[in-house]
C-alpha positions as CSV (number, residue, x, y, z in Angstrom):
1,M,124.7,-48.7,7.2
2,K,126.1,-48.6,10.8
3,L,124.3,-45.4,11.6
4,L,121.0,-46.9,10.3
5,K,121.5,-49.9,12.7
6,I,122.1,-47.6,15.6
7,A,119.0,-45.5,14.8
8,L,116.9,-48.6,14.5
9,F,118.2,-50.0,17.8
10,G,117.6,-46.5,19.4
11,L,113.9,-46.6,18.0
12,L,113.4,-50.1,19.3
13,V,114.7,-49.1,22.8
14,V,112.5,-46.0,22.9
15,S,109.4,-47.7,21.5
16,S,109.6,-50.7,23.7
17,G,108.0,-50.6,27.1
18,C,109.7,-50.6,30.3
19,S,109.6,-53.6,32.6
20,T,108.5,-53.6,36.2
21,I,108.4,-56.5,38.7
22,H,106.8,-56.0,42.2
23,F,107.6,-58.4,45.1
24,T,105.2,-57.8,48.1
25,Q,105.1,-59.3,51.5
26,D,102.0,-59.1,53.8
27,V,103.0,-57.3,56.9
28,D,100.9,-57.1,60.2
29,E,99.3,-53.7,59.7
30,S,98.6,-53.4,63.6
31,T,102.2,-53.6,64.4
32,Y,103.7,-51.7,61.5
33,Q,101.3,-48.8,60.3
34,T,103.8,-46.7,58.3
35,E,106.2,-47.5,55.6
36,Q,109.5,-46.0,54.5
37,V,110.6,-45.9,50.8
38,L,114.3,-46.2,50.5
39,P,116.3,-44.4,47.8
40,S,116.5,-46.6,44.6
41,H,119.8,-47.9,43.4
42,W,120.9,-49.8,40.2
43,H,121.4,-53.6,40.1
44,D,123.8,-54.6,37.4
45,S,123.8,-57.7,35.1
46,T,125.6,-58.8,32.2
47,L,125.1,-61.3,29.2
48,D,121.5,-60.1,28.4
49,G,120.7,-60.1,32.2
50,M,121.5,-63.8,32.7
51,V,124.5,-63.2,35.0
52,E,124.1,-60.8,38.0
53,V,127.1,-58.6,38.7
54,S,125.7,-56.8,41.8
55,P,125.2,-58.8,45.0
56,P,121.5,-59.4,45.9
57,V,119.8,-56.8,47.9
58,N,120.1,-57.6,51.7
59,L,116.6,-56.7,52.7
60,Y,117.3,-57.2,56.5
61,K,120.2,-54.7,56.2
62,E,118.3,-52.4,54.0
63,C,115.2,-52.2,56.3
64,Q,117.5,-52.3,59.5
65,G,115.8,-55.4,60.9
66,K,112.3,-54.4,60.2
67,P,110.2,-56.4,57.7
68,W,110.3,-55.4,54.0
69,K,106.9,-54.6,52.5
70,K,107.6,-54.3,48.8
71,V,110.5,-54.5,46.4
72,T,110.2,-53.0,42.8
73,S,112.7,-54.0,40.2
74,E,112.3,-51.9,37.1
75,L,114.0,-51.5,33.8
76,T,113.4,-47.7,33.3
77,F,114.2,-45.6,30.2
78,F,117.5,-44.5,31.7
79,N,118.5,-48.1,32.3
80,G,117.6,-48.9,28.6
81,F,119.5,-45.9,27.3
82,T,122.5,-46.9,29.3
83,T,122.3,-50.5,27.9
84,A,122.0,-49.0,24.4
85,V,125.0,-46.8,24.8
86,V,127.3,-49.5,26.3
87,S,126.0,-52.0,23.5
88,W,126.9,-49.4,20.9
89,A,130.4,-48.8,22.3
90,V,131.1,-52.5,22.7
91,T,129.8,-53.3,19.1
92,S,131.9,-50.5,17.8
93,V,135.1,-52.2,19.1
94,A,133.9,-55.9,18.8
95,P,131.2,-56.3,16.1
96,V,130.8,-59.9,16.9
97,L,129.1,-59.0,20.2
98,E,126.4,-57.1,18.4
99,F,123.5,-59.3,19.7
100,V,124.7,-59.6,23.3
101,N,124.2,-56.9,26.0
102,L,127.2,-56.9,28.2
103,Y,125.7,-54.4,30.7
104,T,122.0,-54.3,31.7
105,P,121.2,-52.2,34.9
106,W,117.9,-52.4,36.6
107,T,116.5,-49.9,39.2
108,V,115.6,-51.5,42.6
109,E,113.4,-49.7,45.1
110,T,112.8,-51.1,48.5
111,T,109.8,-50.3,50.8
112,C,110.2,-51.2,54.5
113,A,107.5,-51.4,57.2
114,Q,108.0,-49.0,60.2
């Protein structure tokens, strides 16, 4: 029965779509003609994403004082897979936490104006 639950949860994760949120800011194109996409990193949360563990992204620091152009926060397949593995591990130790995700990472990518 436990294996069936894990298989169904895995099927649910794989069949569900990924989530993407884009935050954009209008930047004066005459001053900043190019853009720089910074390497993406994970932003961690817990309790089904309601409590953030990672500090917020400091856009001033990330873009080195230049304006930010776009920030993309995305729940990718790898983020979902990691959430499923952690959820399975926690549930195997504490079955009462079966319907609570204790770790949910998001991938964050920042684009800066140059």
